[in-house]
N, C-alpha and C positions, 0 to 999 in steps of 0.2 A: 672397841671404840672403832675397830673398823666398820662395821656394821652401820654404826652413827653417823660417821661421816660419811660413808652411800647414800644413806637415806637423803642427808642434805643435800649432796649434790642431786639427787632422783629429784626432791624437792625442788630444789634449785633449777631443773631443767622443764620441768612442768610449769614453773611459773614464768619462763621464759618461752615457751608454748604459748601462753595466752598472749603475748604481745609479739613475737616474731622478729622478721627483720633483723635489723642494728640490735635489737635488745637484748638476743642472745648472747652476743659479745660483751656487754654491758652487765647482765647478769651472773656471768660467768666470771666477772672479775670480783661480783660480791661474793660466790663461791667460793673461789682463790681466797680471798681477803678472811674466810670463816677459817677456811681450814689452816691457813698462816699465823693470823692471830688469838684464834681463839685454839684451836689444838694444836697449834705451837709445831705445825709440819712447813720444813724446807721448800721451799717452792723450786719447781722444773724449771729447766729452761724453756723459755717458750717457743712454740713451733715454729722460726723463724722460717726453715727450709721451705715448710709446707705453703705460707703466709704467700714468700715470694714466687713461688711457682704458680700459684694462682694469679698473683698479682699481673707476672709477664704472661701467661696466658688471655688474661683480660683484657689487658693491654691490647693484644694482638687483635682478638674477637673485634673489641671497641672498633679497633682503625678501621678492620673491614667492614663493619656497619655503618663508620662515619664516609668511610670510602661510597659507599651503594651496593658493596659486595651482597651484604646480607639480602639485598633486593632484589638482586640478580638470580639467587638462589630460592628465594620464595616465587619471583614471578615463574622460573621453571618447574616448582612445584604446583601450583595454580592450575599451569598448563597441563599438567600431568591428570590432576584431580578433575578438571574439568570436562578430559577426554575420556573418563573413567567412572565417571560419580556413583556408578552402583557398586563399584569396588572401595568406595572411601574409607570405610572401616578397616579394612586392610592395609591400602596404598598411604594412608594419612599416618600411621606407624612407623611404616616404615620409611616415608620422608623425614617424620621428627626424629626417628633413630639416624637417619643420614648425616642431617645438618647437625646435631649434636656431636656426633662421633667425628664428626671433619672438624669443630669449634672446639671441642672439647667444655662446653657448655650447654645446659638444658634452657639458658636465658633466649636464645635463638627462638624458642617455641612460640614467644609471644606473640612476634610477627606473626607466626604461621596459622595460628589459632583463629583469628579472623576470617580467613579462607578457608579452613575448614567447616568454621559453622555455617558458611553461608553456602558453600557448595552442598552441604549436607541437606540443609534446608529447602535448596533449589531442587535437590534430588528424591526429597522427599523421604530423606531416611530421617533417623533420630539423632538430632544431634550429640546428643549424649555417649551414642556408641563411639563413634569416633576422636571425641575431644576425650574422653576419658583412656582411652588405649594409648592416644598421642602421648596425652600427658606422661603416661607410666613408660611410654617408650623411650621418652627423653630422658628420664631417669638412669631407664638402665643401658641407655648410651653414653653416660658418663663412665659407667666401669668397663665399656670395651673400647672407649676412646684411649688410644695412647697419649695424647696431650692431655687428658684432664688432670687434675691436680691429684683426685683420686688414686687412678691409675698410675700415675708416676709415682705418689708415694708408696703404693705398695710395692711396685716394682724395685725404689732404694731399699724398702725393708725385706724384700725375698734375694737380692740379688747376693749377700753372703752365702747363699745358700748354691748360688750358680743358676738361679733360675731369672731368665732373661724375661725384657719386655715382652720379646716376641712370644715365647712361651703362657707368658700370661695374657695377653689378646688372642692367641690361637683357642683358649677356654673360653672365655668370655663372649668373643665375638659371636660365634653358633647359640651359645648357650643363652646369651640375651633375647637374640633375633627368634630363638624356636620358644625361648617364653614369652616374648610380646604377640605371636603370633598365634601362641593357645591362649593369651589375654584375649585378643580382637574375635577370635573362634567363637570364646565363652560370649564376649561381650556383644556378639551381633545378633543375641537371640533377646538381651537384657530388653526390659519395659516395653509398654505397646508402642505401636507402630504410630509416627508421626501424625499423622491424619485423624487417629484415634486417640490422640493424647489431651485430656480436659484443660492443663493449663497452656498449650500451644493453641487451642481449639479459643480460649477466651483472648488471649489476647491478639489473637487476630480481629475478633469480633472490634477488639479496643481500637485497634491500629496501631497497635504497638510493634510491630515488627516491620524493620528498616532494613533497606539493601545496601550494601556495602560496595564502595567505589574503588576502583586502585589506580586512577589516572594519574596520580604522582609516581607512585612506585611503579607501572609501567614508562614512566618517561625516565626515571633514575635508571632504570633495570638496562634500558638502551645504550647506555653510555659506556665510551671502550673502558675508559678508566675504571669504572665498577666491575667492568669482568676481567680487567688486568689483576686486580685486587684479589679477586677468586682464583688466580692463576698461583699468584704469588703464595697466598696464605696455603692452596693446598699442598702447592711445593713443599712448604714449612712442614706443613704436618707431617708428609712423606716422610721429609729428610731428619723429622726427631725420629721415627718408627726405624730408620736406618740406622741411626746413631745406637739406638739403644740393642737394636739385632747385631750389628758388625762393631763391637767394642774397637777393632783397629781405625775404625773412620774417627774415634776419639782423641786426640791426640794426647802425647806423653806431658805432662807439665812439672814442674818444680817447685816444690813447698817450701816455705819460708824456712823450713830447718832443712832444707839442701835434700829431700828425699823426693825422687821420682816417681810419681804415680798417675796413674790414666785418669784423665777427666772424667769427673763422677757425670753421670746423667739429670741428674737436677740444675746445675749450673748451665749444662749443657742445653735444656730447655730452657733456660729462662735466658741463655744468649742469643738462641735461636728466634724464640718467640719477640725479644725485644728487637733484632735485627730487622726481620721479617717486618714488624710493624714501621721503622723507618723507613725501611726502602718502599714499602705502600706510600707513606705520607708523600714522599719524594714523586715518584714515579707515577702517581694517581692522584696527584694533587690535592692531597686530603687537608680540608681545615681543622687544623690539630686543636682546635675548642670544642668540635662536635664531637671528639672520641672521648673528650670527658662530660660531655653534657648527654650521653646516648641513655640509652635503658641500658646494655649490655653492661657498660663500665660501672652505671650506679648498682647493680643489681648485682654484679661481680665483686663490687669492693665490699658490700653489705656481707658478702661471704668472707671476705677475709676476716672480717672484725669479729663475726661467728666464732671462725675457726681460732682466731687469737684466743680469746676469751674460753670459749668452751674444751678446747683442744688443752690448755693451757692448766685449768683446773682438773681437767681429767688426767692428764700424766703426772700431775701433784700428788695428786689421790693416791695411784697406782705406785708412782716411786718412792712413797713413804710407806704403803704397805704391800710390795709385790711377794715377800716372803709369805706374809700371812696369805695373799690370794691364793697363791701357788699350793702351799700346803691343801689348801680347801678345795680346791676345783679339778685341779689337776687329775685325778683318777677319773674324774667324773668326765672329764671334756675329752681324754685320750679315750676310755672306755665307747665314750656317745659323742664323737665328733661334730654331729649334727648339732648339737645343745653350742657349739660356739656359734653355728650360723644364726640361730635364734637369737644368740647375744647381740650379735652384730645387725639384726633385724631390728630389736629392740632398741639398742642405743642412736640407732640411725634415725627412728621413729619419734626418739625424742629429741633428738640435737638438730635434727632436718639437716642435715650435712654430710655427704659421703666421707670427705675429706676429713671433718674432725672424727668422725667414727673411726676412718682405719687409723688416725693418727693416734687415737686413744685405746682401742682396744688390740689391734694387729701385731703390737708390740706383746702383747699381752699372750695372743696365742703362740708367738714364735717361742717365747719365754717356757712357754708351757708345754712344748714338746709338738705340736698342732704341725705337719708336714707342709713344708710350701706352697706345692703343687693344689693340697688340698684346702690352704688357705685364699688359694687365685681361685678353685672351683665355686668356694664357698661367696665368694667377692660381690654377685648380685643382689646378695640378701643383705647390703648396705643400703638399698632402693627402698627402704621401709617409711620415707618420712611422709608417704601419703597418709596413713594411719590416721593420722591428726593433721586435717586439711585448712593450715593456716597459713602455707608460703604462698608468695606472689602467684605462681604458675597454675596452683591448683585454683586458687580464687579468679584468677585471669579466664581461665576453663569455664566459670560459670558465669563470670560478666560477660563475656563475649556470646554465650549461647543465647539467644535473642530468646529463643523459642521457652525457655525454659524446664528443659529437659534434665540438663547438667543443674546439679543441684547438692544442697549441703545438708542434710538431714537434720530432725527435730531433735536427734541424740547425737548431733556431729558426727558419729562416725559411721553414721549409715547414711554414708554420702557414695557420688555416683564411682568416686576413684576406688573405690573397697574391694569391689570384685575384681575387676582387671588386674588392680596391681598385688592382691593377693596370689592369682594363677601365675601372672608372669614370674612373682619372685619365685615361687614355689618351683615351677617348672626351672625355671634356671637354674637355680642352685643344685637341681638334682640333674640335670641334663649337663652341668659342670662338674658332677662328681663322676658322671659315666664315662664323658670324653677324659678324663684325668686316669679311668681305671682301665681304659681299653690302648691308649692312647700313650701313655707315659709312664 
């Protein structure tokens, strides 16, 4: 019966991948309905904590965008890239990683992709190379960011084992950076040189290659309020790291039952993110209507809904079959822990969400006895959603490359992101395991 239920869940996820976006949350509801009404499974609790963390972070990042702070960061990135155009394949993924690391969301890459594409073209470098690895870098930075929903969710799950947020990012930061630089090294040799690419030459002859401008961006980036919003946001990100590292910074609170407990990191992050959003609105003169109309808010809330449906569906399946799953795979996972990393990779490829993957599978790994530090080392494996190129940022990379070098192949999976994605993920996980072995 479990195999049948699991097969239905996989089918539901594959159907969701055909449409993407908010449909993932919707189709998750369909899967949940089948589990509850057909198989009579008791629904698990909705993943409220994960959803609220994502929401609070999205609000903060959206406020930063509305204040012009995103444009400030983008302007700095553009200046750096234009000074070093020949190194764009290595610099652009670092910039993408840093921006995502600071904001906790890969949605910031939407604003950077046009710059990367145009600078690469002007430097006569095949845009596919920096664009593809930058998209992968933004995904991997999510698991390194201390304020991303996926990282915070993992930290809250591993906290009972005495593993802190600082320990997790001490593993994931170097692991993901080494991983994406390995991917950049490989992708720097992918494809023909731009001046030899037939698709690019054909587009040039037809006059289809246009030049991007950034006058409006430059104007916004010079406003002092925009620069102040960046300072406030970075302070908030640093404060979250400190709260997770030094528990004494978090106050003791009294529960309804009268029990004194330490404020949890989940609530701490939500409070900090909402508070710094409010501070940015007041001090940076932010138009609150722009917060909810920006691209960061829109895409972030799509993520919330996706987590709602998919994670709830997966939690329900696992909660009702945990004994069966444990008996079936415990010996295999304990003997070959890398197989659990593969499971994380496959799940993320289907769900297109690091947060949903963590919420669905990490509790299982903990139950099966996989050490917490090993799970932290395997964390980069949740970045597998480049396999099915149907998410917004992957499609945006294709759209912004006017030269046509960044593409989705005839067979879907033979796309520009496959090679850098596989290299970065494999190297990232292996590096994480090495770090755990020698440092912890």
